[in-house]
Biotite code that builds the C-alpha atoms (Angstrom):
import biotite.structure as struc

atoms = struc.array([
    struc.Atom([56.850, -22.817, -2.048], chain_id="A", res_id=1, res_name="MET", atom_name="CA", element="C"),
    struc.Atom([59.040, -25.627, -0.737], chain_id="A", res_id=2, res_name="GLU", atom_name="CA", element="C"),
    struc.Atom([58.155, -24.726, 2.862], chain_id="A", res_id=3, res_name="ASN", atom_name="CA", element="C"),
    struc.Atom([54.433, -24.827, 2.002], chain_id="A", res_id=4, res_name="GLN", atom_name="CA", element="C"),
    struc.Atom([54.833, -28.240, 0.351], chain_id="A", res_id=5, res_name="MET", atom_name="CA", element="C"),
    struc.Atom([56.568, -29.528, 3.491], chain_id="A", res_id=6, res_name="ASN", atom_name="CA", element="C"),
    struc.Atom([53.619, -28.367, 5.582], chain_id="A", res_id=7, res_name="LYS", atom_name="CA", element="C"),
    struc.Atom([51.010, -30.058, 3.410], chain_id="A", res_id=8, res_name="THR", atom_name="CA", element="C"),
    struc.Atom([52.857, -33.354, 2.948], chain_id="A", res_id=9, res_name="ALA", atom_name="CA", element="C"),
    struc.Atom([52.112, -36.180, 5.370], chain_id="A", res_id=10, res_name="LEU", atom_name="CA", element="C"),
    struc.Atom([55.479, -37.859, 4.857], chain_id="A", res_id=11, res_name="THR", atom_name="CA", element="C"),
    struc.Atom([57.074, -38.372, 8.242], chain_id="A", res_id=12, res_name="GLY", atom_name="CA", element="C"),
    struc.Atom([54.149, -36.809, 10.116], chain_id="A", res_id=13, res_name="LYS", atom_name="CA", element="C"),
    struc.Atom([52.816, -38.634, 13.157], chain_id="A", res_id=14, res_name="ARG", atom_name="CA", element="C"),
    struc.Atom([49.081, -39.270, 12.866], chain_id="A", res_id=15, res_name="VAL", atom_name="CA", element="C"),
    struc.Atom([47.027, -40.609, 15.774], chain_id="A", res_id=16, res_name="ILE", atom_name="CA", element="C"),
    struc.Atom([43.691, -42.188, 14.834], chain_id="A", res_id=17, res_name="VAL", atom_name="CA", element="C"),
    struc.Atom([41.300, -42.922, 17.691], chain_id="A", res_id=18, res_name="LEU", atom_name="CA", element="C"),
    struc.Atom([38.789, -45.647, 16.876], chain_id="A", res_id=19, res_name="GLY", atom_name="CA", element="C"),
    struc.Atom([41.007, -47.195, 14.214], chain_id="A", res_id=20, res_name="ALA", atom_name="CA", element="C"),
    struc.Atom([40.681, -50.965, 14.505], chain_id="A", res_id=21, res_name="SER", atom_name="CA", element="C"),
    struc.Atom([38.103, -51.045, 11.684], chain_id="A", res_id=22, res_name="SER", atom_name="CA", element="C"),
    struc.Atom([35.803, -48.936, 9.531], chain_id="A", res_id=23, res_name="GLY", atom_name="CA", element="C"),
    struc.Atom([36.498, -45.254, 8.936], chain_id="A", res_id=24, res_name="LEU", atom_name="CA", element="C"),
    struc.Atom([39.412, -45.158, 11.356], chain_id="A", res_id=25, res_name="GLY", atom_name="CA", element="C"),
    struc.Atom([41.313, -48.067, 9.874], chain_id="A", res_id=26, res_name="LEU", atom_name="CA", element="C"),
    struc.Atom([40.694, -46.834, 6.331], chain_id="A", res_id=27, res_name="ALA", atom_name="CA", element="C"),
    struc.Atom([42.061, -43.432, 7.342], chain_id="A", res_id=28, res_name="THR", atom_name="CA", element="C"),
    struc.Atom([45.111, -44.981, 8.990], chain_id="A", res_id=29, res_name="ALA", atom_name="CA", element="C"),
    struc.Atom([45.817, -47.031, 5.853], chain_id="A", res_id=30, res_name="ILE", atom_name="CA", element="C"),
    struc.Atom([45.436, -43.943, 3.639], chain_id="A", res_id=31, res_name="ALA", atom_name="CA", element="C"),
    struc.Atom([47.671, -41.845, 5.903], chain_id="A", res_id=32, res_name="ALA", atom_name="CA", element="C"),
    struc.Atom([50.342, -44.550, 5.927], chain_id="A", res_id=33, res_name="ALA", atom_name="CA", element="C"),
    struc.Atom([50.185, -44.663, 2.125], chain_id="A", res_id=34, res_name="ALA", atom_name="CA", element="C"),
    struc.Atom([50.987, -40.926, 2.186], chain_id="A", res_id=35, res_name="GLU", atom_name="CA", element="C"),
    struc.Atom([54.097, -41.630, 4.242], chain_id="A", res_id=36, res_name="GLY", atom_name="CA", element="C"),
    struc.Atom([52.715, -40.823, 7.690], chain_id="A", res_id=37, res_name="ALA", atom_name="CA", element="C"),
    struc.Atom([53.787, -42.597, 10.867], chain_id="A", res_id=38, res_name="LYS", atom_name="CA", element="C"),
    struc.Atom([50.506, -44.001, 12.108], chain_id="A", res_id=39, res_name="VAL", atom_name="CA", element="C"),
    struc.Atom([49.338, -44.670, 15.657], chain_id="A", res_id=40, res_name="VAL", atom_name="CA", element="C"),
    struc.Atom([46.022, -46.511, 15.925], chain_id="A", res_id=41, res_name="ILE", atom_name="CA", element="C"),
    struc.Atom([43.935, -46.694, 19.086], chain_id="A", res_id=42, res_name="VAL", atom_name="CA", element="C"),
    struc.Atom([40.838, -48.705, 19.943], chain_id="A", res_id=43, res_name="SER", atom_name="CA", element="C"),
    struc.Atom([39.348, -50.529, 22.901], chain_id="A", res_id=44, res_name="GLY", atom_name="CA", element="C"),
    struc.Atom([40.204, -54.097, 21.868], chain_id="A", res_id=45, res_name="ASN", atom_name="CA", element="C"),
    struc.Atom([43.805, -55.287, 21.693], chain_id="A", res_id=46, res_name="GLN", atom_name="CA", element="C"),
    struc.Atom([43.022, -58.268, 19.455], chain_id="A", res_id=47, res_name="GLN", atom_name="CA", element="C"),
    struc.Atom([41.362, -56.032, 16.873], chain_id="A", res_id=48, res_name="ARG", atom_name="CA", element="C"),
    struc.Atom([44.279, -53.607, 17.112], chain_id="A", res_id=49, res_name="ILE", atom_name="CA", element="C"),
    struc.Atom([46.697, -56.462, 16.422], chain_id="A", res_id=50, res_name="ASN", atom_name="CA", element="C"),
    struc.Atom([44.642, -57.529, 13.398], chain_id="A", res_id=51, res_name="GLU", atom_name="CA", element="C"),
    struc.Atom([44.531, -53.955, 12.103], chain_id="A", res_id=52, res_name="ALA", atom_name="CA", element="C"),
    struc.Atom([48.312, -53.600, 12.432], chain_id="A", res_id=53, res_name="LEU", atom_name="CA", element="C"),
    struc.Atom([48.759, -56.447, 9.933], chain_id="A", res_id=54, res_name="THR", atom_name="CA", element="C"),
    struc.Atom([47.271, -54.103, 7.313], chain_id="A", res_id=55, res_name="ARG", atom_name="CA", element="C"),
    struc.Atom([49.649, -51.263, 8.123], chain_id="A", res_id=56, res_name="LEU", atom_name="CA", element="C"),
    struc.Atom([53.370, -50.791, 7.393], chain_id="A", res_id=57, res_name="PRO", atom_name="CA", element="C"),
    struc.Atom([56.028, -52.039, 9.779], chain_id="A", res_id=58, res_name="ALA", atom_name="CA", element="C"),
    struc.Atom([56.684, -49.485, 12.494], chain_id="A", res_id=59, res_name="GLY", atom_name="CA", element="C"),
    struc.Atom([53.034, -48.501, 12.892], chain_id="A", res_id=60, res_name="SER", atom_name="CA", element="C"),
    struc.Atom([51.915, -48.386, 16.526], chain_id="A", res_id=61, res_name="GLU", atom_name="CA", element="C"),
    struc.Atom([48.716, -49.708, 18.082], chain_id="A", res_id=62, res_name="GLY", atom_name="CA", element="C"),
    struc.Atom([47.306, -49.366, 21.587], chain_id="A", res_id=63, res_name="TYR", atom_name="CA", element="C"),
    struc.Atom([44.198, -50.636, 23.366], chain_id="A", res_id=64, res_name="ALA", atom_name="CA", element="C"),
    struc.Atom([42.584, -47.719, 25.219], chain_id="A", res_id=65, res_name="VAL", atom_name="CA", element="C"),
    struc.Atom([39.065, -47.427, 26.609], chain_id="A", res_id=66, res_name="ASP", atom_name="CA", element="C"),
    struc.Atom([38.027, -44.152, 24.965], chain_id="A", res_id=67, res_name="LEU", atom_name="CA", element="C"),
    struc.Atom([34.979, -43.850, 27.210], chain_id="A", res_id=68, res_name="SER", atom_name="CA", element="C"),
    struc.Atom([37.291, -43.383, 30.217], chain_id="A", res_id=69, res_name="ASN", atom_name="CA", element="C"),
    struc.Atom([38.800, -39.916, 30.755], chain_id="A", res_id=70, res_name="GLU", atom_name="CA", element="C"),
    struc.Atom([41.782, -41.088, 32.818], chain_id="A", res_id=71, res_name="GLN", atom_name="CA", element="C"),
    struc.Atom([42.720, -43.680, 30.209], chain_id="A", res_id=72, res_name="ASN", atom_name="CA", element="C"),
    struc.Atom([42.680, -41.012, 27.497], chain_id="A", res_id=73, res_name="ILE", atom_name="CA", element="C"),
    struc.Atom([44.805, -38.692, 29.638], chain_id="A", res_id=74, res_name="LYS", atom_name="CA", element="C"),
    struc.Atom([47.321, -41.464, 30.311], chain_id="A", res_id=75, res_name="ASN", atom_name="CA", element="C"),
    struc.Atom([47.525, -42.365, 26.624], chain_id="A", res_id=76, res_name="PHE", atom_name="CA", element="C"),
    struc.Atom([48.422, -38.873, 25.440], chain_id="A", res_id=77, res_name="PHE", atom_name="CA", element="C"),
    struc.Atom([50.950, -38.387, 28.232], chain_id="A", res_id=78, res_name="GLU", atom_name="CA", element="C"),
    struc.Atom([52.697, -41.569, 27.079], chain_id="A", res_id=79, res_name="GLN", atom_name="CA", element="C"),
    struc.Atom([52.258, -40.951, 23.336], chain_id="A", res_id=80, res_name="ALA", atom_name="CA", element="C"),
    struc.Atom([53.997, -37.587, 23.356], chain_id="A", res_id=81, res_name="GLY", atom_name="CA", element="C"),
    struc.Atom([54.096, -35.134, 20.457], chain_id="A", res_id=82, res_name="TYR", atom_name="CA", element="C"),
    struc.Atom([52.357, -35.711, 17.124], chain_id="A", res_id=83, res_name="PHE", atom_name="CA", element="C"),
    struc.Atom([51.002, -33.802, 14.121], chain_id="A", res_id=84, res_name="ASP", atom_name="CA", element="C"),
    struc.Atom([47.421, -34.811, 13.400], chain_id="A", res_id=85, res_name="HIS", atom_name="CA", element="C"),
    struc.Atom([44.570, -36.262, 15.440], chain_id="A", res_id=86, res_name="LEU", atom_name="CA", element="C"),
    struc.Atom([41.632, -38.096, 13.862], chain_id="A", res_id=87, res_name="VAL", atom_name="CA", element="C"),
    struc.Atom([38.693, -39.193, 16.018], chain_id="A", res_id=88, res_name="TYR", atom_name="CA", element="C"),
    struc.Atom([36.368, -41.796, 14.495], chain_id="A", res_id=89, res_name="THR", atom_name="CA", element="C"),
    struc.Atom([35.427, -43.889, 17.542], chain_id="A", res_id=90, res_name="ALA", atom_name="CA", element="C"),
    struc.Atom([31.782, -44.869, 17.934], chain_id="A", res_id=91, res_name="GLY", atom_name="CA", element="C"),
    struc.Atom([29.674, -47.870, 18.856], chain_id="A", res_id=92, res_name="GLU", atom_name="CA", element="C"),
    struc.Atom([27.099, -49.559, 16.626], chain_id="A", res_id=93, res_name="ASN", atom_name="CA", element="C"),
    struc.Atom([24.068, -47.434, 15.856], chain_id="A", res_id=94, res_name="LEU", atom_name="CA", element="C"),
    struc.Atom([20.713, -48.250, 17.432], chain_id="A", res_id=95, res_name="THR", atom_name="CA", element="C"),
    struc.Atom([17.674, -46.330, 16.202], chain_id="A", res_id=96, res_name="LEU", atom_name="CA", element="C"),
    struc.Atom([14.708, -45.822, 18.530], chain_id="A", res_id=97, res_name="ASN", atom_name="CA", element="C"),
    struc.Atom([11.630, -43.640, 18.505], chain_id="A", res_id=98, res_name="LYS", atom_name="CA", element="C"),
    struc.Atom([11.440, -41.301, 21.488], chain_id="A", res_id=99, res_name="ILE", atom_name="CA", element="C"),
    struc.Atom([8.535, -43.337, 22.917], chain_id="A", res_id=100, res_name="SER", atom_name="CA", element="C"),
    struc.Atom([10.772, -46.430, 23.041], chain_id="A", res_id=101, res_name="ASP", atom_name="CA", element="C"),
    struc.Atom([13.936, -44.693, 24.213], chain_id="A", res_id=102, res_name="LEU", atom_name="CA", element="C"),
    struc.Atom([15.597, -45.776, 27.455], chain_id="A", res_id=103, res_name="VAL", atom_name="CA", element="C"),
    struc.Atom([17.317, -42.663, 28.821], chain_id="A", res_id=104, res_name="LEU", atom_name="CA", element="C"),
    struc.Atom([20.163, -44.585, 30.441], chain_id="A", res_id=105, res_name="ALA", atom_name="CA", element="C"),
    struc.Atom([20.969, -46.123, 27.064], chain_id="A", res_id=106, res_name="ASP", atom_name="CA", element="C"),
    struc.Atom([20.758, -42.704, 25.423], chain_id="A", res_id=107, res_name="ALA", atom_name="CA", element="C"),
    struc.Atom([23.309, -41.348, 27.899], chain_id="A", res_id=108, res_name="HIS", atom_name="CA", element="C"),
    struc.Atom([25.751, -44.091, 26.993], chain_id="A", res_id=109, res_name="SER", atom_name="CA", element="C"),
    struc.Atom([25.796, -43.118, 23.308], chain_id="A", res_id=110, res_name="PHE", atom_name="CA", element="C"),
    struc.Atom([27.423, -39.824, 24.247], chain_id="A", res_id=111, res_name="PHE", atom_name="CA", element="C"),
    struc.Atom([30.330, -41.523, 26.060], chain_id="A", res_id=112, res_name="ASN", atom_name="CA", element="C"),
    struc.Atom([32.401, -42.332, 22.959], chain_id="A", res_id=113, res_name="LEU", atom_name="CA", element="C"),
    struc.Atom([30.903, -39.948, 20.442], chain_id="A", res_id=114, res_name="ARG", atom_name="CA", element="C"),
    struc.Atom([30.915, -36.756, 22.503], chain_id="A", res_id=115, res_name="TYR", atom_name="CA", element="C"),
    struc.Atom([32.590, -36.974, 25.904], chain_id="A", res_id=116, res_name="TRP", atom_name="CA", element="C"),
    struc.Atom([35.395, -39.100, 24.477], chain_id="A", res_id=117, res_name="GLY", atom_name="CA", element="C"),
    struc.Atom([36.018, -36.398, 21.874], chain_id="A", res_id=118, res_name="VAL", atom_name="CA", element="C"),
    struc.Atom([36.164, -33.675, 24.540], chain_id="A", res_id=119, res_name="LEU", atom_name="CA", element="C"),
    struc.Atom([38.656, -35.667, 26.583], chain_id="A", res_id=120, res_name="ALA", atom_name="CA", element="C"),
    struc.Atom([40.798, -36.475, 23.541], chain_id="A", res_id=121, res_name="ALA", atom_name="CA", element="C"),
    struc.Atom([41.061, -32.807, 22.621], chain_id="A", res_id=122, res_name="ILE", atom_name="CA", element="C"),
    struc.Atom([41.619, -31.658, 26.202], chain_id="A", res_id=123, res_name="LYS", atom_name="CA", element="C"),
    struc.Atom([44.534, -34.033, 26.720], chain_id="A", res_id=124, res_name="TYR", atom_name="CA", element="C"),
    struc.Atom([45.774, -34.364, 23.137], chain_id="A", res_id=125, res_name="GLY", atom_name="CA", element="C"),
    struc.Atom([45.847, -30.756, 21.917], chain_id="A", res_id=126, res_name="ALA", atom_name="CA", element="C"),
    struc.Atom([48.878, -29.715, 24.033], chain_id="A", res_id=127, res_name="PRO", atom_name="CA", element="C"),
    struc.Atom([50.975, -32.305, 22.167], chain_id="A", res_id=128, res_name="TYR", atom_name="CA", element="C"),
    struc.Atom([50.082, -31.234, 18.613], chain_id="A", res_id=129, res_name="ILE", atom_name="CA", element="C"),
    struc.Atom([53.003, -29.738, 16.722], chain_id="A", res_id=130, res_name="ARG", atom_name="CA", element="C"),
    struc.Atom([52.890, -26.508, 14.702], chain_id="A", res_id=131, res_name="GLU", atom_name="CA", element="C"),
    struc.Atom([50.864, -26.907, 11.524], chain_id="A", res_id=132, res_name="GLY", atom_name="CA", element="C"),
    struc.Atom([48.906, -29.806, 12.963], chain_id="A", res_id=133, res_name="GLY", atom_name="CA", element="C"),
    struc.Atom([45.200, -30.488, 13.006], chain_id="A", res_id=134, res_name="SER", atom_name="CA", element="C"),
    struc.Atom([42.288, -32.119, 14.806], chain_id="A", res_id=135, res_name="ILE", atom_name="CA", element="C"),
    struc.Atom([39.770, -33.940, 12.637], chain_id="A", res_id=136, res_name="ASN", atom_name="CA", element="C"),
    struc.Atom([36.450, -35.073, 14.082], chain_id="A", res_id=137, res_name="LEU", atom_name="CA", element="C"),
    struc.Atom([33.568, -37.204, 12.836], chain_id="A", res_id=138, res_name="THR", atom_name="CA", element="C"),
    struc.Atom([29.952, -36.103, 12.713], chain_id="A", res_id=139, res_name="GLY", atom_name="CA", element="C"),
    struc.Atom([27.100, -37.130, 10.464], chain_id="A", res_id=140, res_name="GLY", atom_name="CA", element="C"),
    struc.Atom([24.152, -35.863, 8.447], chain_id="A", res_id=141, res_name="ILE", atom_name="CA", element="C"),
    struc.Atom([21.625, -36.922, 11.101], chain_id="A", res_id=142, res_name="ALA", atom_name="CA", element="C"),
    struc.Atom([21.473, -33.354, 12.404], chain_id="A", res_id=143, res_name="SER", atom_name="CA", element="C"),
    struc.Atom([20.639, -31.518, 9.136], chain_id="A", res_id=144, res_name="PRO", atom_name="CA", element="C"),
    struc.Atom([18.698, -34.507, 7.730], chain_id="A", res_id=145, res_name="ARG", atom_name="CA", element="C"),
    struc.Atom([17.130, -36.522, 10.596], chain_id="A", res_id=146, res_name="PRO", atom_name="CA", element="C"),
    struc.Atom([14.626, -39.305, 10.180], chain_id="A", res_id=147, res_name="ASN", atom_name="CA", element="C"),
    struc.Atom([12.312, -41.154, 12.554], chain_id="A", res_id=148, res_name="THR", atom_name="CA", element="C"),
    struc.Atom([14.332, -42.820, 15.301], chain_id="A", res_id=149, res_name="GLY", atom_name="CA", element="C"),
    struc.Atom([17.353, -40.568, 14.849], chain_id="A", res_id=150, res_name="TRP", atom_name="CA", element="C"),
    struc.Atom([16.786, -38.304, 17.869], chain_id="A", res_id=151, res_name="GLY", atom_name="CA", element="C"),
    struc.Atom([19.974, -39.263, 19.724], chain_id="A", res_id=152, res_name="ILE", atom_name="CA", element="C"),
    struc.Atom([22.127, -39.446, 16.599], chain_id="A", res_id=153, res_name="ALA", atom_name="CA", element="C"),
    struc.Atom([20.885, -36.026, 15.479], chain_id="A", res_id=154, res_name="ALA", atom_name="CA", element="C"),
    struc.Atom([21.582, -34.600, 18.933], chain_id="A", res_id=155, res_name="SER", atom_name="CA", element="C"),
    struc.Atom([25.156, -35.874, 18.963], chain_id="A", res_id=156, res_name="ILE", atom_name="CA", element="C"),
    struc.Atom([25.843, -34.667, 15.416], chain_id="A", res_id=157, res_name="CYS", atom_name="CA", element="C"),
    struc.Atom([24.448, -31.232, 16.172], chain_id="A", res_id=158, res_name="GLY", atom_name="CA", element="C"),
    struc.Atom([26.517, -30.964, 19.341], chain_id="A", res_id=159, res_name="ALA", atom_name="CA", element="C"),
    struc.Atom([29.668, -32.022, 17.484], chain_id="A", res_id=160, res_name="MET", atom_name="CA", element="C"),
    struc.Atom([29.245, -29.300, 14.864], chain_id="A", res_id=161, res_name="GLU", atom_name="CA", element="C"),
    struc.Atom([29.056, -26.584, 17.512], chain_id="A", res_id=162, res_name="GLY", atom_name="CA", element="C"),
    struc.Atom([31.986, -28.064, 19.406], chain_id="A", res_id=163, res_name="PHE", atom_name="CA", element="C"),
    struc.Atom([34.109, -28.225, 16.245], chain_id="A", res_id=164, res_name="THR", atom_name="CA", element="C"),
    struc.Atom([33.640, -24.515, 15.589], chain_id="A", res_id=165, res_name="ARG", atom_name="CA", element="C"),
    struc.Atom([34.255, -23.601, 19.234], chain_id="A", res_id=166, res_name="ALA", atom_name="CA", element="C"),
    struc.Atom([37.518, -25.554, 19.332], chain_id="A", res_id=167, res_name="MET", atom_name="CA", element="C"),
    struc.Atom([38.674, -24.001, 16.049], chain_id="A", res_id=168, res_name="ALA", atom_name="CA", element="C"),
    struc.Atom([38.425, -20.623, 17.761], chain_id="A", res_id=169, res_name="VAL", atom_name="CA", element="C"),
    struc.Atom([39.818, -21.669, 21.126], chain_id="A", res_id=170, res_name="GLU", atom_name="CA", element="C"),
    struc.Atom([42.747, -23.780, 19.912], chain_id="A", res_id=171, res_name="LEU", atom_name="CA", element="C"),
    struc.Atom([43.860, -21.619, 16.958], chain_id="A", res_id=172, res_name="ALA", atom_name="CA", element="C"),
    struc.Atom([46.207, -21.844, 15.119], chain_id="A", res_id=173, res_name="PRO", atom_name="CA", element="C"),
    struc.Atom([45.610, -25.604, 15.424], chain_id="A", res_id=174, res_name="ILE", atom_name="CA", element="C"),
    struc.Atom([43.067, -26.386, 12.711], chain_id="A", res_id=175, res_name="ARG", atom_name="CA", element="C"),
    struc.Atom([39.908, -28.149, 13.904], chain_id="A", res_id=176, res_name="VAL", atom_name="CA", element="C"),
    struc.Atom([37.497, -29.553, 11.322], chain_id="A", res_id=177, res_name="ASN", atom_name="CA", element="C"),
    struc.Atom([34.838, -32.214, 11.019], chain_id="A", res_id=178, res_name="GLN", atom_name="CA", element="C"),
    struc.Atom([33.903, -34.757, 8.364], chain_id="A", res_id=179, res_name="VAL", atom_name="CA", element="C"),
    struc.Atom([30.168, -35.436, 8.176], chain_id="A", res_id=180, res_name="SER", atom_name="CA", element="C"),
    struc.Atom([29.477, -38.760, 6.394], chain_id="A", res_id=181, res_name="PRO", atom_name="CA", element="C"),
    struc.Atom([26.219, -40.042, 5.025], chain_id="A", res_id=182, res_name="GLY", atom_name="CA", element="C"),
    struc.Atom([25.438, -43.772, 5.083], chain_id="A", res_id=183, res_name="VAL", atom_name="CA", element="C"),
    struc.Atom([28.764, -45.616, 4.810], chain_id="A", res_id=184, res_name="ILE", atom_name="CA", element="C"),
    struc.Atom([29.231, -49.363, 4.424], chain_id="A", res_id=185, res_name="ARG", atom_name="CA", element="C"),
    struc.Atom([31.028, -50.196, 7.704], chain_id="A", res_id=186, res_name="THR", atom_name="CA", element="C"),
    struc.Atom([30.516, -52.340, 10.802], chain_id="A", res_id=187, res_name="ASN", atom_name="CA", element="C"),
    struc.Atom([28.720, -49.373, 12.376], chain_id="A", res_id=188, res_name="LEU", atom_name="CA", element="C"),
    struc.Atom([25.523, -51.040, 11.173], chain_id="A", res_id=189, res_name="TRP", atom_name="CA", element="C"),
    struc.Atom([26.317, -54.499, 12.552], chain_id="A", res_id=190, res_name="ASN", atom_name="CA", element="C"),
    struc.Atom([23.569, -54.269, 15.163], chain_id="A", res_id=191, res_name="SER", atom_name="CA", element="C"),
    struc.Atom([21.158, -54.843, 12.250], chain_id="A", res_id=192, res_name="MET", atom_name="CA", element="C"),
    struc.Atom([20.603, -58.251, 10.690], chain_id="A", res_id=193, res_name="SER", atom_name="CA", element="C"),
    struc.Atom([22.579, -58.923, 7.503], chain_id="A", res_id=194, res_name="ALA", atom_name="CA", element="C"),
    struc.Atom([19.362, -58.793, 5.472], chain_id="A", res_id=195, res_name="GLU", atom_name="CA", element="C"),
    struc.Atom([18.208, -55.508, 7.000], chain_id="A", res_id=196, res_name="ASP", atom_name="CA", element="C"),
    struc.Atom([21.675, -54.038, 6.538], chain_id="A", res_id=197, res_name="ARG", atom_name="CA", element="C"),
    struc.Atom([21.808, -54.906, 2.837], chain_id="A", res_id=198, res_name="GLU", atom_name="CA", element="C"),
    struc.Atom([18.275, -53.597, 2.361], chain_id="A", res_id=199, res_name="ASN", atom_name="CA", element="C"),
    struc.Atom([19.380, -50.326, 3.969], chain_id="A", res_id=200, res_name="LEU", atom_name="CA", element="C"),
    struc.Atom([22.405, -50.028, 1.676], chain_id="A", res_id=201, res_name="TYR", atom_name="CA", element="C"),
    struc.Atom([20.276, -50.792, -1.374], chain_id="A", res_id=202, res_name="THR", atom_name="CA", element="C"),
    struc.Atom([17.359, -48.483, -0.578], chain_id="A", res_id=203, res_name="SER", atom_name="CA", element="C"),
    struc.Atom([19.571, -45.582, 0.513], chain_id="A", res_id=204, res_name="VAL", atom_name="CA", element="C"),
    struc.Atom([21.990, -46.062, -2.373], chain_id="A", res_id=205, res_name="GLY", atom_name="CA", element="C"),
    struc.Atom([19.263, -46.078, -5.001], chain_id="A", res_id=206, res_name="GLU", atom_name="CA", element="C"),
    struc.Atom([17.879, -42.808, -3.609], chain_id="A", res_id=207, res_name="ALA", atom_name="CA", element="C"),
    struc.Atom([21.213, -40.987, -3.704], chain_id="A", res_id=208, res_name="LEU", atom_name="CA", element="C"),
    struc.Atom([22.477, -38.864, -6.567], chain_id="A", res_id=209, res_name="LEU", atom_name="CA", element="C"),
    struc.Atom([25.541, -41.097, -6.915], chain_id="A", res_id=210, res_name="LEU", atom_name="CA", element="C"),
    struc.Atom([23.431, -44.288, -6.748], chain_id="A", res_id=211, res_name="LYS", atom_name="CA", element="C"),
    struc.Atom([25.492, -45.978, -4.043], chain_id="A", res_id=212, res_name="ARG", atom_name="CA", element="C"),
    struc.Atom([26.207, -45.709, -0.337], chain_id="A", res_id=213, res_name="VAL", atom_name="CA", element="C"),
    struc.Atom([29.673, -44.624, 0.682], chain_id="A", res_id=214, res_name="GLY", atom_name="CA", element="C"),
    struc.Atom([32.714, -46.741, 1.437], chain_id="A", res_id=215, res_name="GLU", atom_name="CA", element="C"),
    struc.Atom([35.149, -46.186, 4.296], chain_id="A", res_id=216, res_name="ALA", atom_name="CA", element="C"),
    struc.Atom([37.807, -45.178, 1.767], chain_id="A", res_id=217, res_name="GLU", atom_name="CA", element="C"),
    struc.Atom([35.624, -42.261, 0.592], chain_id="A", res_id=218, res_name="ASP", atom_name="CA", element="C"),
    struc.Atom([35.705, -40.785, 4.084], chain_id="A", res_id=219, res_name="ILE", atom_name="CA", element="C"),
    struc.Atom([39.381, -41.613, 4.601], chain_id="A", res_id=220, res_name="ALA", atom_name="CA", element="C"),
    struc.Atom([40.313, -39.482, 1.598], chain_id="A", res_id=221, res_name="GLN", atom_name="CA", element="C"),
    struc.Atom([38.415, -36.575, 3.116], chain_id="A", res_id=222, res_name="THR", atom_name="CA", element="C"),
    struc.Atom([40.353, -36.882, 6.367], chain_id="A", res_id=223, res_name="PHE", atom_name="CA", element="C"),
    struc.Atom([43.591, -36.961, 4.365], chain_id="A", res_id=224, res_name="ILE", atom_name="CA", element="C"),
    struc.Atom([42.596, -33.749, 2.614], chain_id="A", res_id=225, res_name="TYR", atom_name="CA", element="C"),
    struc.Atom([41.744, -32.047, 5.903], chain_id="A", res_id=226, res_name="MET", atom_name="CA", element="C"),
    struc.Atom([45.110, -32.996, 7.371], chain_id="A", res_id=227, res_name="MET", atom_name="CA", element="C"),
    struc.Atom([47.045, -31.753, 4.339], chain_id="A", res_id=228, res_name="LYS", atom_name="CA", element="C"),
    struc.Atom([45.322, -28.458, 3.562], chain_id="A", res_id=229, res_name="GLN", atom_name="CA", element="C"),
    struc.Atom([46.419, -25.474, 5.642], chain_id="A", res_id=230, res_name="GLN", atom_name="CA", element="C"),
    struc.Atom([43.720, -22.812, 5.317], chain_id="A", res_id=231, res_name="PHE", atom_name="CA", element="C"),
    struc.Atom([40.422, -24.217, 6.557], chain_id="A", res_id=232, res_name="ALA", atom_name="CA", element="C"),
    struc.Atom([39.325, -24.473, 10.167], chain_id="A", res_id=233, res_name="THR", atom_name="CA", element="C"),
    struc.Atom([35.994, -24.735, 11.940], chain_id="A", res_id=234, res_name="GLY", atom_name="CA", element="C"),
    struc.Atom([34.539, -26.397, 8.844], chain_id="A", res_id=235, res_name="GLN", atom_name="CA", element="C"),
    struc.Atom([32.135, -29.312, 8.476], chain_id="A", res_id=236, res_name="VAL", atom_name="CA", element="C"),
    struc.Atom([32.808, -31.205, 5.237], chain_id="A", res_id=237, res_name="ILE", atom_name="CA", element="C"),
    struc.Atom([29.792, -33.254, 4.155], chain_id="A", res_id=238, res_name="THR", atom_name="CA", element="C"),
    struc.Atom([30.499, -36.451, 2.197], chain_id="A", res_id=239, res_name="VAL", atom_name="CA", element="C"),
    struc.Atom([27.126, -38.094, 1.660], chain_id="A", res_id=240, res_name="ASP", atom_name="CA", element="C"),
    struc.Atom([26.643, -38.976, -2.010], chain_id="A", res_id=241, res_name="GLY", atom_name="CA", element="C"),
    struc.Atom([24.194, -36.087, -2.306], chain_id="A", res_id=242, res_name="GLY", atom_name="CA", element="C"),
    struc.Atom([21.872, -37.152, 0.521], chain_id="A", res_id=243, res_name="ALA", atom_name="CA", element="C"),
    struc.Atom([21.206, -33.584, 1.645], chain_id="A", res_id=244, res_name="LEU", atom_name="CA", element="C"),
    struc.Atom([19.981, -32.690, -1.841], chain_id="A", res_id=245, res_name="LEU", atom_name="CA", element="C"),
    struc.Atom([17.379, -35.406, -2.306], chain_id="A", res_id=246, res_name="VAL", atom_name="CA", element="C"),
])
């Protein structure tokens, strides 16, 4: 029993969060640190990393890494060394376009952080994960519940689900799971005007079973659970306020 409790506790575990200068990543880093983990946050902007570190305990580490560049990701993990849990939340602001208005070159770029960056992070990070560790990815409900203008988002989310399951098989006994959020109040929506953003939160929230959109902390707690539990892999955990049911 004591050995099992040691495995599930995050105290003293080294947790690397990619895309952690704000939003879901920062909330997850804060929650992991509160559980006693040694947190390493990574994002593309050093200033934002420095600001994020002020919200984390002394001794937390932060690095500016371009997660759209394979060599940079490889170099980071070689320098970071061994760790216990990997969380990948990196992603740029969402832009919704109908297929008739889509610029293919722009569509390609959305996969850089959200898909190819994930592949590179797992390729170069997995060899450094200690026994009992995990990889925790981020998807979304755009694949099972798409709307007009969500073609690229749905494609990425669908691809991530398949990749999560494939890596759970290939990298076993490392656990590989995915958290699939609904609409969450984060800077992911900053490409919209403030008025449009608040209208989105209000209209979506009122339609949900729980009558609100999600907060970053809701998703962070799901990542904490996935790091601590020891008997689930290849799973997609949906946290959407009931969006798939309405």
